[in-house]
C-alpha positions in Angstrom: -96.8 43.3 -63.9 -94.4 46.0 -63.7 -90.9 45.3 -64.8 -87.9 46.6 -62.5 -84.3 46.7 -63.5 -81.7 47.0 -60.6 -78.4 48.6 -61.4 -75.4 48.6 -59.1 -72.3 51.0 -58.8 -69.6 49.3 -56.7 -67.2 52.0 -55.3 -63.7 50.0 -54.9 -62.4 52.7 -52.3 -65.1 52.2 -49.9 -66.2 48.8 -51.1 -70.0 49.9 -50.9 -72.5 49.6 -53.5 -75.2 52.3 -55.0 -78.3 51.1 -56.4 -80.6 52.5 -58.9 -84.1 50.7 -59.1 -86.3 51.6 -62.0 -89.6 51.0 -63.9 -88.4 49.9 -67.3 -91.5 51.4 -69.0 -92.3 54.8 -67.1 -88.6 55.3 -66.1 -89.5 56.1 -62.6 -86.5 55.3 -60.3 -85.1 55.4 -56.6 -81.2 55.7 -55.8 -80.2 53.7 -52.7 -77.1 54.6 -50.9 -75.3 57.2 -53.0 -71.5 57.3 -52.0 -69.7 60.6 -51.7 -65.9 59.7 -52.2 -63.6 60.5 -49.2 -60.0 59.9 -49.2 -58.9 59.7 -45.4 -55.1 60.0 -46.1 -55.6 63.3 -47.7 -58.9 64.4 -46.2 -60.3 65.4 -49.4 -63.8 64.7 -50.9 -64.6 64.2 -54.4 -67.5 63.2 -56.4 -66.4 60.6 -58.8 -68.9 58.1 -57.8 -71.7 60.6 -58.0 -70.6 61.8 -61.3 -70.7 57.9 -62.5 -74.3 57.8 -60.9 -75.6 61.1 -62.3 -74.3 59.8 -65.7 -76.1 56.6 -65.4 -79.4 58.5 -64.5 -79.1 60.8 -67.5 -78.3 58.2 -69.9 -80.9 55.9 -69.0 -83.4 59.0 -69.0 -84.6 58.1 -65.3 -87.1 60.2 -63.3 -85.6 59.6 -60.0 -88.3 60.1 -56.9 -86.4 59.3 -54.0 -82.8 58.7 -52.6 -83.1 56.2 -49.9 -80.3 55.7 -47.2 -80.6 52.3 -45.7 -78.5 53.2 -42.4 -76.0 55.7 -41.0 -72.8 55.1 -42.9 -69.4 54.6 -40.9 -67.7 53.0 -43.9 -68.3 56.2 -46.7 -70.0 59.6 -46.5 -73.5 59.8 -48.0 -73.9 61.5 -51.3 -77.8 62.1 -50.9 -77.3 66.1 -50.5 -75.2 66.4 -53.6 -77.5 64.2 -55.3 -80.4 66.4 -54.3 -78.3 69.4 -55.4 -78.0 67.9 -58.9 -81.5 66.8 -59.1 -83.8 69.2 -56.9 -86.8 67.0 -57.3 -85.6 64.3 -55.2 -86.7 63.6 -51.9 -84.4 62.0 -49.3 -85.5 59.5 -46.9 -84.2 57.1 -44.0 -85.6 54.9 -41.4 -87.2 57.0 -38.5 -84.9 55.2 -36.0 -82.0 57.2 -37.3 -82.9 59.7 -34.6 -81.5 57.1 -32.2 -78.0 57.1 -34.0 -78.1 61.1 -34.2 -78.8 61.1 -30.3 -75.7 59.2 -29.9 -73.5 61.6 -32.1 -75.3 64.4 -30.6 -73.9 63.7 -27.0 -70.5 62.9 -28.0 -70.2 65.9 -30.4 -72.3 68.1 -28.1 -74.4 68.8 -31.5 -77.3 71.6 -31.5 -80.7 70.2 -31.5 -81.2 68.0 -34.6 -84.3 68.5 -36.6 -86.9 65.5 -37.3 -89.0 65.4 -40.4 -91.3 62.5 -41.5 -92.6 61.4 -44.7 -94.7 58.5 -45.5 -93.0 55.6 -47.2 -95.1 52.5 -47.1 -92.2 50.2 -47.2 -92.8 46.9 -45.5 -89.8 45.6 -43.5 -87.8 45.1 -40.6 -85.8 47.6 -38.3 -82.5 47.7 -36.7 -81.8 51.1 -35.4 -82.1 53.1 -38.7 -82.1 50.4 -41.3 -84.9 50.3 -44.1 -86.0 47.0 -45.5 -86.7 47.5 -49.1 -89.0 45.0 -51.0 -88.3 45.5 -54.8 -91.0 43.4 -55.6 -93.5 46.4 -54.8 -93.6 49.7 -56.8 -92.1 52.2 -54.6 -94.1 55.1 -56.6 -97.7 55.9 -56.5 -99.8 55.0 -59.1 
């Protein structure tokens, strides 16, 4: 049986948690909901939370395969793209029903056509709009 470790990084400003789930033997990992720091008072973005995440990934010598967004975040900015800039091998993923959320914002903000790409993640679960349910008892990586 595989042994998984779950690390959590709490962001005090947004009261959100980024998770890192990894196989203790292979060091294969996924990152869930990385935070990009945003200060609404100054309208400034910073990467303090991502810097902490990057330090954890490097100190634990983890091979990150996926960055999973569990839903569209209204409480903070997503750090997924910046994480991919730092670790180019990472694949980004979110539930297929995110397109429902995107279509709402497309209409409100008169956005150009949003592209849709699909990947096959065999994750069991339930769906609310764009949520992904993760079952940590199953390996997220192909053997």
